C-alpha positions in Angstrom: -73.4 16.2 63.3 -71.4 19.1 60.6 -69.7 21.0 64.0 -68.1 17.4 65.3 -66.7 15.9 61.7 -64.9 19.6 61.9 -63.2 19.1 65.2 -62.1 15.7 64.4 -60.8 17.0 60.6 -59.3 19.5 62.9 -57.4 17.2 65.3 -56.5 15.2 62.6 -54.8 17.1 60.9 -52.9 18.6 64.0 -52.2 15.3 65.1 -50.8 14.5 61.8 -48.5 17.7 61.7 -44.7 17.9 61.6 -44.9 14.2 62.7 -46.1 13.2 59.1 -43.5 14.5 56.7 -40.6 12.5 57.4 -38.3 15.3 55.3 -38.3 19.1 55.8 -38.6 20.7 52.7 -36.0 22.9 53.9 -33.6 23.7 56.5 -32.1 27.3 57.4 -29.1 27.4 59.8 -28.4 30.4 61.6 -24.1 30.4 62.3 -21.5 32.2 62.8 -17.9 32.7 62.6 -17.4 33.1 66.6 -19.5 30.1 68.1 -18.2 27.9 69.0 -21.3 24.9 68.5 -21.1 26.2 65.2 -18.1 24.9 64.6 -18.9 21.3 65.2 -23.1 21.7 64.3 -22.7 23.1 61.2 -20.8 20.4 59.0 -23.0 17.4 60.4 -25.6 18.9 59.1 -24.7 20.0 55.6 -23.5 16.7 55.1 -26.5 14.5 56.5 -28.3 17.6 54.3 -26.7 17.1 51.1 -27.4 12.9 51.6 -30.6 13.9 52.7 -31.1 16.0 49.2 -32.8 18.6 51.2 -32.3 22.4 50.4 -30.3 24.1 53.5 -30.2 28.2 53.4 -27.3 28.7 55.5 -27.2 32.4 57.0 -24.3 33.8 58.7 -24.8 36.3 61.4 -21.1 36.7 63.0 -21.6 41.0 63.0 -24.2 42.1 64.9 -25.8 44.1 62.4 -26.2 41.2 60.3 -28.1 39.4 62.9 -29.8 42.7 63.8 -31.5 43.3 60.5 -32.6 39.3 59.6 -36.2 39.4 59.5 -36.4 35.2 60.1 -34.4 36.1 63.2 -37.0 38.7 64.7 -40.4 36.1 62.9 -38.7 33.2 65.3 -37.6 34.7 68.6 -34.0 33.2 68.1 -32.0 34.1 70.6 -28.7 32.2 70.4 -26.6 30.2 68.1 -26.6 27.5 66.4 -30.6 27.7 65.5 -31.7 25.5 62.9 -35.3 26.1 61.0 -36.9 23.0 59.4 -39.8 23.7 56.4 -42.0 21.1 57.0 -44.8 22.2 55.0 -46.6 26.0 56.4 -44.6 24.3 59.7 -41.8 24.5 61.0 -39.7 23.4 63.6 -37.0 25.9 65.5 -34.0 23.9 67.0 -31.8 26.8 69.0 -28.3 24.8 69.7 -26.3 22.3 68.7 -27.3 18.5 68.8 -24.9 15.7 67.4 -25.4 13.8 64.0 -28.3 11.2 64.6 -30.6 13.8 66.4 -30.0 14.9 63.0 -29.9 12.6 61.3 -34.0 11.8 62.3 -34.5 15.3 61.6 -33.4 14.9 58.5 -35.5 11.9 57.7 -32.7 10.3 57.1 -32.0 8.5 60.4 -31.4 4.7 58.9 -33.8 2.8 61.6 
């Protein structure tokens, strides 16, 4: 009986993961000055994070040496820019590539449904 209870609790905990919390605790955004999509995506992400009062950390990896030394890039296997890490407690959601404003709003929990 105890095993069944633990399995059910683990399932509930896993199914309530990223979707249970609407707003991320923090967002880390990787950008570079030579990245075209970053120039469009970045301002949208900044404005929506500000509206949602979500901490946004911007990591400029324009220089190859900075990109190669960044611990978060290595840890999360980031290969493309722009890249965004959404932190939901202990869980992390990685998005590589640009997204439109409505998707950004939904990810940040500021979407007006």
